[in-house]
N, C-alpha and C positions, 0 to 999 in steps of 0.2 A: 689332422686325419685325412688320408688320401681320398676317402670317399666324400668328404665334406670339406672341400678346400676354401681358402679365401677367394672372394669373387669381386669383380668389378663389372658394373653395369654401364654401358656407354649408350646414351640416349641422344638421338639427333631429332630435332623437332622444328618444323618451319611454322612461324607465327604469321597469322593474318596481318596485313598492313593496318596500322591504327589500333591494334590490339596488344601492343607490346607492354604498355603499363599494366594492363590487366594480367597479362601472362607472367610478368615479373612478380606481381602480387601473389598470384597462385603458386609460383615457383617457390617463393618464401614459405608459403604454408606447407607445401609438399615437403621441402627439406626439413622444416621444423618438426613435422609429424614424423618423418622417416627417422629423424635423429633420436626419437623416443623408443624406437624399436631395438630389441636386443641385438648386438653384433654390428650395429651401425658404426662405421669408421670415419664417415665424412663424405662431403659432396664438393665438386667443383663445377662452377658454371662458366661456360664460354659463351660470351654474347656474340651477336652477329658481327661479321667483318664486312669490309668494303666489297669483297668478292661475292658474298652472299649475305644480303642485308636482313634476311628473315629467319636465318638458321641459328638455332640455339643448340649448344651441346651441353649435356649435364652428365657428369660421371659420379655414379654412387659407388661406394666401397663398403662391403660387409665382411666380416671376419669368417663367415661360413655360408655356404650355399643354403643350407637349412634356414638360417636366419633371413637371408634374402627372400626365400620363398614365402616365409611368414609375412614379410612386407608386401610382396607382390600379390599375395592372396587376401590381404586385408581389405575390409570394406572402406576403410579411409582412402587407401590408394585408388580403389575402384571409383569412389566418388570424385576424387581429383581427376582421373582420367575422363570421366564424363564431362566435368567442367571444362577441361582442356580441349575437347572437341569443338566447343563454340569459339575457341580462341586460335586454333591451329588450322593449317591448310590440308593436313593429312594425318594419318596414324603415326607417322614417324618411324624411326628405326630404332631397334633395341638390340645390342650386342652384349653377350655375357662372356667375360674372360675370366679364367681361373689360373692360379698357379703363377709361375714366374713371369709369364708374358704381361701380367699386370704392372710390373715394375716400371715400364715405360709407356703407360697409357695416357699420361697427362694431356698431351696435345696430339695424340695420334688420331687423325681424322681421316675418313675416306678421301683418297686422293692426295693426302699429305704424306710426304716422304718420312719415314722413321728416321731417327737420329743416325748419324753415321757410325758404323761399327766401332771405330776407334773411340768415339765419344762414349758409347755404352761400356766398352771395356774400361775406360778411364774412371767413369762415374761408379761402375760396379767395383772396380779395384779399390777406389777411395773409400767407398762405404765398407768394404770387407776389412781393409786396413784400419779404419777407425774403430770398427766393432772389435777387432782382435786386440787393439791397443787397450780399449776399455776392459775387455775380459781378462787381459794380462794383470790389470790392477786389482781385480777381485779375487780375494782368497779362495782357492779351489781345493782346499784340504779334503773335502768330501769326494773329490774325483780320484785321489791318490789310490785308494783300495781298488779301484776298477781296473779291469785289463786295459791295455793301451788302445785297442780298437774301440772299446766301449767309451772311453774318455774322449776320443776323437769324434765318435758319433755324437755324443752329447753336445760337444762344442759346435759341431756342424749344425745340429738341430737348433741350438740357441742362435747361431749367427744367421741361419736362413730365416728363422722366425722374426728376428730383429730386422732383417733386410726387408722382408715382405710387409711387416705391419708398421714398423717405425721409421726406418731410415730411408728407404727408397721412395715412398711417397713424398716425404718432405724434400729429400735431395732432388728429385725429378722436378718438383715444383719450384724449388729455389734456383735451380739451373735451367729452367725452361727456355730462358733468353738465349742460352748457348747450345742447348740440345736442339732447339727448333728456331733458328735465328731468322727465318723468313716469314714466321707466322706470329 
């Protein structure tokens, strides 16, 4: 639904020196609890790098903005945020992305270059090709009575849904080494 799109939350958090183990433990609890909420699609954790030894990046994905809001407004999350205050240097930054821009959010970090356009084209093209090959194998007799434009619309909606929820999150993670070679 356009008014309730898939959503990715990008959280950047700096951890106090010496509090990394406690933060990691809290992070496991947060992700474990978030995973019990309706619409949760997964989380990725990017640990500190040599350039910034205290900064964690956590990416949460939910199938709908409504489901994300339930998680964000939950007492469990509020409790975790209060606990995190003791372990972090600041409030952190939270970014919410919706729609197709979430396809390439795996390693997009402030100051980090996005993948080269030709890589985005190749990965997206590969994904669409694979989905279309799979769809061609599925009997689609139920589509035959529909007008040609409606058939095309149905196939596009199936492809887009699979791209957003299934294929691109996995393909971006699998090809992160190539999409983001310097990070």
